[in-house]
N, C-alpha and C positions, 0 to 999 in steps of 0.2 A: 504493499500499500503507499503509494506516495503523500508524504505531508504537503500540504499549500502553502507556502511562502506568504507570511504578512506583507505587503505592499509597501508600509509603513515602516517597518523593519530597519532597513538603509539610513532613513532618516533618523532615526532615534540617538546614534551616536554625536553626530555633527550637533543636532540640536542641544543637546546636554552639554556639548562642548562650549559650543556658544554661548547659552545662558549661565553656565560657569563662569565664562570670560566676562562678560557684563555685571556679573555682582563682583570680579574681582576689580574691574575699573572702577566702578563706584564707590567701592571699600575703600581702597588705596588710591585710586586720582583726585575723587571729589572731597576734600577736607572735612572733617565733620566739625561741630560747632566744639566737642569737647577737644579733639584734639589743636584746634585754632587755639581755643584757649590756653591749654597745657605750654602750646609753645610761645605764646606771647609772655607766662608768666616767666618760663625758663629765660626766654631773652631778657628779660628783664632785670631776674637777678641774676644773670649773665654780667650785663652791662653794670651792675653796682658792685659786683664784685670788681671789676677791672675800675670801679671809679669812674666810668662814664656816664657822670650824673646826668648832662645834658639829654643825653642820648635815650637813657632810660626814663626819664619825666616826659620823652614823647610819647613812650608807650602807656603812660596814663589815660584811665577815660576822661574825655572831656570836665565832667565834673571835679574830677579830683585836680586836673589842670587848671580850673577857676580855683580852687581851693588854694593851691601853691601854686605862687608864681613862679615862671622858671629861674628865676635869676635867686628866687630867696630857698627856691630847693636847692637850688646849684650850690649856694652858700653854706646853707645849714646843714644839709645833710651829710659832708666829712666832718663837721665841725662836731655836730651832735656825737656822732660814731665812734669817728677817729679818736678826738682830741677829750671829750667829756667821759666815755665808756673805753676808750682804751682798744677799741676793736682794728685787728688788721686782716682777719680774713675770718669768714664765716662760711656755712654751709647750708643748704635747705633740702629738703625734699618735698614734694606734692602729694597728695591723695587724689582719690577721684574727683574732678571738678563739680561744683554744685550752683546749680541755677538759684540767686536769690530774686526773691519777689518784693516788686517794691523798691528797687535800686534806685 
């Protein structure tokens, strides 16, 4: 007895591969909000570690920028942490980002 071949069977593997590639592109190429947040925070503290306070101020949210003027932040940041607290270096670690309501 001969078995009838399913006419859709040759299309199954290419379809699965295309769907898999689509999800990989969406996941890795299109940045998620959580990955963007993590990158900004990582960039901010890396700039702070390098004492590039003008560049780190640029990464502030606009409401934080209105709270601290650039000149004040650049002068107060090293003065407070390096002179008053004697800090030469610091480390940081991040947990999973959480979205704040009413920010």
